[in-house]
N, C-alpha and C positions, 0 to 999 in steps of 0.2 A: 393386631394379632389377638386371637383368643387363646386363653389358657385352658387346657383340659384338666378336669379334676382327677386326682388319682383314684383308681378303681379300688373300692373297698372290698376286701376278700371276705366271703361268707365263712363264718366260723361255726363249728358244731358245739353243741352243749354236751356236758358229760352224759346226760340221759340219751342223747342221740347216738353217741359213741357206744354206750353200753348196749343199746338195742342192736347195733351193727355187729357186735361181738357175741351177743347173747350172755352178757355178764351183768353183775350188779354195778350200780353207779359208784359204789365204794371201791370196787375193783379198778375202775377207770381212774379214780382219784389216786389210788395207790400207784398205778402205773405212771401217772404224772409226777408224783412225789419222788419215785425212785428213778425217774429218767427213762423208763421204757417207752413212754409216749410223750413227745414234746407238747407243751401247752403254752398258751398265752394268757396272761392275767389281765382281766378288765380293770378299769379304774376302781370298781367296787370290790375287787379282790376275788372275783369268780374266775374259774378256769374255762377256757375255750380252746378248741382244737382245730387245726388246719386240716381240711379234707385230704390233702396230699400226704400228711403224716399218718393219718388214720388208715388210708389206703395202703401205704407202705407196710404198716404193721399187720394189716389184714393179710396181705400177700406173704409176708414173712411167716406168719402163723400158719397159713395154708400150706406153705412148702414144708414146714417142720412137721405138721400133722401127717402129710402125705409120706414123708420120709420115715416116720416112726410108726406107721400103721402096721398092726400085726394081723393081717387077714390071711 
């Protein structure tokens, strides 16, 4: 029998997340620190983000902006 290797999930860097939201990297770090966005710490102590968590926050922010738009 052959054993399959577990699939490694691609993670996003703070810079990639910041670009997706149009914010500074420091803002993304604050979101992670305060729990607004879940992060994974690497062995070197750097934060990485799961694409599904980032997508969920993008969608939540989009719904909030749409609901509070004053046009």
